[in-house]
VOLUM-533205 format. One record per residue (C-alpha): x, y negated, z; residue in three letters. Coordinates in steps of 0.1 Angstrom, whole numbers, always signed. Last residue first. Layout:
N
R     X     Y     Z res
R     X     Y     Z ALA
...
***
This chain:
364
R     X     Y     Z res
R  +525  +943  -629 SER
R  +488  +940  -635 GLU
R  +485  +915  -611 LEU
R  +508  +894  -626 TYR
R  +487  +891  -663 GLY
R  +461  +875  -640 ALA
R  +481  +847  -625 VAL
R  +493  +837  -662 GLU
R  +457  +834  -674 GLU
R  +443  +818  -639 GLY
R  +475  +793  -640 LEU
R  +461  +784  -675 SER
R  +428  +777  -668 LEU
R  +439  +761  -633 SER
R  +458  +733  -644 SER
R  +436  +707  -643 THR
R  +422  +715  -612 LEU
R  +458  +721  -598 GLY
R  +475  +688  -607 PRO
R  +477  +679  -578 SER
R  +479  +706  -551 GLU
R  +489  +746  -558 ILE
R  +512  +747  -530 GLY
R  +512  +783  -528 PHE
R  +498  +808  -547 MET
R  +506  +847  -537 GLN
R  +502  +877  -563 VAL
R  +498  +911  -552 LEU
R  +497  +942  -570 GLY
R  +530  +958  -564 PRO
R  +550  +944  -540 VAL
R  +590  +936  -548 GLY
R  +590  +898  -542 HIS
R  +596  +884  -572 GLN
R  +589  +907  -598 ALA
R  +559  +916  -580 PRO
R  +547  +879  -580 ALA
R  +550  +847  -559 ASP
R  +540  +816  -575 ILE
R  +545  +784  -562 LEU
R  +534  +751  -575 PHE
R  +566  +726  -579 ASP
R  +580  +706  -546 ALA
R  +579  +669  -551 GLN
R  +608  +654  -531 GLY
R  +617  +663  -493 ASP
R  +616  +633  -476 LYS
R  +581  +628  -473 PRO
R  +572  +661  -468 GLY
R  +576  +698  -487 GLY
R  +553  +726  -494 LEU
R  +520  +705  -497 LYS
R  +486  +718  -496 PRO
R  +468  +690  -504 ARG
R  +444  +672  -478 ILE
R  +413  +653  -491 GLY
R  +393  +621  -476 SER
R  +363  +606  -481 TYR
R  +343  +573  -485 ASP
R  +354  +541  -466 PRO
R  +342  +511  -477 ALA
R  +363  +483  -498 LEU
R  +345  +454  -515 SER
R  +349  +433  -482 GLY
R  +374  +409  -496 ASP
R  +372  +410  -534 PRO
R  +398  +425  -558 LEU
R  +404  +400  -580 GLY
R  +442  +401  -581 PRO
R  +438  +436  -597 TRP
R  +473  +449  -602 TYR
R  +494  +440  -572 THR
R  +456  +438  -555 ARG
R  +456  +469  -554 ILE
R  +481  +475  -530 ARG
R  +471  +450  -505 ASP
R  +440  +459  -504 TYR
R  +447  +491  -500 PHE
R  +468  +486  -472 ALA
R  +441  +467  -452 ASP
R  +418  +499  -459 ALA
R  +440  +522  -438 ARG
R  +421  +505  -406 LYS
R  +386  +519  -421 PRO
R  +399  +552  -406 ASP
R  +384  +583  -431 VAL
R  +376  +615  -415 ASP
R  +385  +644  -430 TYR
R  +409  +665  -401 ASN
R  +426  +693  -405 GLU
R  +457  +693  -383 THR
R  +494  +675  -387 GLU
R  +491  +645  -409 VAL
R  +508  +631  -434 TRP
R  +488  +598  -449 GLU
R  +494  +598  -486 VAL
R  +471  +573  -505 ASP
R  +441  +587  -527 PRO
R  +428  +565  -538 GLY
R  +403  +542  -551 PHE
R  +369  +539  -560 ARG
R  +344  +530  -592 MET
R  +309  +546  -602 ARG
R  +296  +552  -633 GLY
R  +283  +585  -620 ALA
R  +309  +608  -639 MET
R  +335  +595  -616 ASP
R  +360  +565  -621 LEU
R  +396  +561  -600 THR
R  +414  +534  -597 VAL
R  +446  +543  -581 HIS
R  +463  +541  -546 VAL
R  +498  +563  -559 GLY
R  +501  +588  -578 LEU
R  +517  +611  -546 GLY
R  +539  +622  -521 GLY
R  +563  +595  -523 VAL
R  +552  +567  -544 ILE
R  +540  +568  -585 PRO
R  +539  +533  -603 THR
R  +503  +519  -599 PRO
R  +474  +543  -620 TYR
R  +442  +525  -635 ILE
R  +419  +548  -648 LEU
R  +398  +533  -680 ARG
R  +365  +516  -680 SER
R  +378  +490  -654 PHE
R  +356  +463  -634 VAL
R  +332  +491  -621 PRO
R  +299  +473  -603 ARG
R  +306  +464  -564 GLY
R  +308  +481  -534 ALA
R  +343  +501  -543 TYR
R  +346  +529  -525 SER
R  +377  +540  -507 PHE
R  +396  +572  -507 TYR
R  +418  +590  -481 ASN
R  +450  +615  -488 GLY
R  +459  +638  -463 LYS
R  +494  +656  -472 GLY
R  +496  +685  -448 LEU
R  +531  +702  -450 VAL
R  +528  +745  -451 LEU
R  +556  +763  -447 ARG
R  +567  +785  -468 PRO
R  +557  +823  -465 VAL
R  +588  +842  -476 ARG
R  +602  +851  -445 ALA
R  +570  +872  -436 THR
R  +582  +898  -461 PRO
R  +548  +909  -480 TYR
R  +536  +946  -466 ASP
R  +517  +937  -438 GLU
R  +493  +910  -459 ILE
R  +481  +888  -425 THR
R  +511  +864  -429 ARG
R  +499  +853  -465 ALA
R  +467  +848  -454 VAL
R  +478  +816  -431 ARG
R  +499  +809  -456 GLN
R  +472  +806  -482 ALA
R  +450  +790  -456 SER
R  +457  +753  -472 LEU
R  +449  +771  -508 GLY
R  +434  +806  -506 ALA
R  +440  +815  -538 CYS
R  +459  +853  -527 ASN
R  +454  +875  -557 ALA
R  +451  +909  -546 ILE
R  +455  +943  -569 ALA
R  +443  +974  -568 ASP
R  +417  +973  -540 PHE
R  +400  +994  -512 GLU
R  +377  +981  -487 PHE
R  +377  +977  -449 THR
R  +352  +960  -430 GLY
R  +329  +927  -430 GLY
R  +292  +925  -441 ASP
R  +285  +897  -411 LYS
R  +319  +880  -415 GLY
R  +355  +893  -410 GLY
R  +371  +914  -440 PHE
R  +399  +941  -438 ASP
R  +418  +947  -475 VAL
R  +433  +985  -478 GLN
R  +451  +976  -507 TRP
R  +461 +1009  -527 GLN
R  +490 +1032  -540 GLY
R  +483 +1057  -512 GLY
R  +484 +1030  -487 LYS
R  +492  +993  -490 ARG
R  +480  +969  -461 ARG
R  +458  +939  -459 ALA
R  +442  +920  -429 GLY
R  +416  +894  -418 THR
R  +400  +884  -451 VAL
R  +372  +860  -447 PRO
R  +337  +866  -460 THR
R  +313  +842  -453 ASN
R  +308  +841  -495 VAL
R  +314  +871  -515 ALA
R  +316  +862  -549 ILE
R  +310  +890  -578 ALA
R  +324  +899  -610 GLY
R  +302  +917  -637 GLY
R  +317  +897  -665 LEU
R  +285  +871  -667 ASP
R  +294  +870  -627 GLU
R  +329  +856  -642 LEU
R  +316  +836  -666 ASP
R  +291  +816  -644 GLY
R  +317  +813  -616 ARG
R  +336  +793  -639 LEU
R  +309  +774  -654 ALA
R  +300  +764  -614 LEU
R  +334  +752  -607 MET
R  +335  +731  -640 TYR
R  +301  +717  -624 ALA
R  +314  +708  -595 HIS
R  +342  +690  -606 GLY
R  +323  +672  -627 ASP
R  +353  +659  -649 ILE
R  +378  +631  -659 ILE
R  +402  +615  -681 GLY
R  +437  +615  -693 THR
R  +447  +620  -734 GLU
R  +447  +586  -738 PRO
R  +474  +582  -719 SER
R  +487  +543  -718 LEU
R  +520  +533  -705 LEU
R  +516  +496  -685 ALA
R  +536  +462  -692 GLY
R  +537  +431  -673 VAL
R  +509  +434  -650 CYS
R  +478  +419  -639 ALA
R  +442  +440  -648 LEU
R  +410  +424  -649 GLU
R  +411  +422  -689 PRO
R  +413  +461  -696 GLU
R  +422  +470  -728 LEU
R  +436  +432  -738 ALA
R  +451  +430  -705 ARG
R  +475  +462  -716 ALA
R  +480  +442  -746 ALA
R  +490  +410  -732 ASN
R  +511  +431  -706 GLY
R  +530  +448  -731 GLY
R  +522  +486  -742 ILE
R  +543  +521  -737 LEU
R  +521  +546  -755 GLU
R  +515  +583  -749 LEU
R  +491  +600  -779 GLY
R  +502  +634  -771 GLU
R  +519  +652  -736 VAL
R  +546  +676  -749 GLY
R  +564  +678  -717 ASN
R  +598  +657  -733 ILE
R  +573  +634  -743 GLN
R  +558  +627  -711 GLY
R  +595  +629  -694 GLN
R  +602  +598  -715 ALA
R  +567  +580  -709 GLU
R  +576  +586  -669 ILE
R  +611  +571  -676 ALA
R  +593  +540  -694 LYS
R  +570  +537  -665 ILE
R  +597  +539  -639 LYS
R  +618  +510  -660 GLU
R  +588  +491  -657 MET
R  +584  +494  -623 GLU
R  +615  +474  -621 VAL
R  +607  +447  -642 ASP
R  +576  +438  -623 ASN
R  +537  +448  -623 THR
R  +539  +478  -639 ALA
R  +504  +500  -648 VAL
R  +502  +536  -657 VAL
R  +471  +531  -678 LEU
R  +443  +557  -679 LYS
R  +422  +572  -712 GLY
R  +385  +579  -704 CYS
R  +380  +615  -720 LYS
R  +348  +621  -703 ARG
R  +336  +652  -688 HIS
R  +298  +669  -679 PRO
R  +307  +708  -682 VAL
R  +287  +719  -717 GLY
R  +305  +753  -715 HIS
R  +319  +752  -749 SER
R  +330  +715  -747 ALA
R  +342  +718  -709 CYS
R  +365  +746  -716 PHE
R  +379  +730  -749 GLU
R  +386  +702  -725 TYR
R  +401  +726  -700 LEU
R  +420  +747  -721 MET
R  +437  +715  -734 ARG
R  +445  +701  -698 ARG
R  +455  +738  -690 GLY
R  +484  +736  -714 ARG
R  +495  +701  -703 VAL
R  +495  +709  -665 CYS
R  +505  +745  -668 HIS
R  +537  +738  -685 ARG
R  +546  +704  -662 ALA
R  +535  +718  -628 ARG
R  +556  +753  -632 LEU
R  +582  +732  -638 THR
R  +606  +731  -670 GLY
R  +610  +693  -669 THR
R  +599  +674  -643 PRO
R  +562  +665  -637 TYR
R  +549  +633  -645 TYR
R  +533  +638  -679 MET
R  +509  +661  -675 GLY
R  +481  +640  -690 GLY
R  +459  +647  -658 HIS
R  +422  +655  -660 ILE
R  +405  +640  -627 VAL
R  +386  +649  -605 GLU
R  +398  +624  -578 SER
R  +398  +653  -551 ASN
R  +377  +667  -524 ARG
R  +356  +693  -536 ALA
R  +382  +716  -545 SER
R  +404  +710  -514 THR
R  +375  +721  -497 ILE
R  +339  +731  -504 THR
R  +348  +751  -538 GLY
R  +321  +780  -533 ILE
R  +299  +780  -507 ALA
R  +296  +792  -470 SER
R  +333  +795  -457 GLU
R  +354  +823  -465 ALA
R  +357  +832  -501 GLU
R  +363  +867  -510 ALA
R  +360  +868  -553 VAL
R  +356  +904  -563 ILE
R  +369  +915  -593 VAL
R  +365  +947  -620 GLU
R  +386  +938  -646 HIS
R  +383  +941  -680 GLY
R  +411  +913  -694 LYS
R  +379  +885  -689 ARG
R  +374  +900  -654 ALA
R  +414  +891  -646 ALA
R  +408  +854  -660 ALA
R  +376  +845  -642 ARG
R  +389  +856  -611 ALA
R  +420  +835  -619 VAL
R  +400  +806  -625 ALA
R  +376  +810  -596 LEU
R  +407  +810  -578 GLY
R  +421  +778  -591 VAL
R  +387  +758  -584 VAL
R  +381  +769  -550 GLY
R  +369  +805  -544 ALA
R  +394  +820  -522 GLY
R  +412  +855  -518 ILE
R  +410  +870  -556 VAL
R  +404  +912  -545 LEU
R  +407  +930  -579 VAL
R  +396  +965  -590 GLN
R  +410  +979  -619 MET
***
């Protein structure tokens, strides 16, 4: 079967690899000039434990399963990663009740090793912390996201798959039991495929509207949730990821470590109308205020604007956290077509698990 995957971000690459492992001929069409340059290049590079997500959601199932698969993949493929663990901290009694609820949800989701600890125990692990208690997640880690995508690409190409960059999809239609797909770019044209997986991230809704046989009423609205990051000028003071209690639209301004040993803070949530990746230095004021609730020692003048990413959300600040949306032939009735919408955090962690599920749907 000839399969087209639209989008060479981390999820698209994982879907393509899974389809190739099933014996299909796979082409990945990427509108940009390289793999993983948009959402996949602008996140925290965290391997999430999976304790936040409501029971029965795709996010809960794929995050926990995907995390286990991801650690195995990193070990077998030499992808730089570190299972550093994280603390979700409570700075008052109200927040303590929230992290107790997160721990209970994590137990339901099957997250291993979660432990509620008191403030003294948390400070014994991270002396710079100020908190009344914390949830310890030893399974949380960090990853070199670009190295991971290169490893996915390597597997795909070893299996005979290929990636076409600078190749946007401009239209598709069913004809004679196959998909006729129109491509832009200098090597554009119309080519036939047996199945399509739309993994285009921020462009998924736009791409879906160009697929003539797919009901446009099924295309969900796209909400842009921008996350800004600030870098820290000094040496890291934490050895684990430090998260506050979650906020509407995200997990709060947290301490993120990278594989190079740097410490940064973010993301916040900024609801925007258009894609813009500039970081407003004035947002640092809110960062200082929030960070000092759990790290009072944050020095003045130590934060600098770093980078930002935009989450392809399906709901705004008043809608609550939407689940991943995977629209397969069993739901929409169009053969050989899978649409993926709203694949934001924990999309990287979930990618291998999502890839296997979507590759299965392509055969229906």
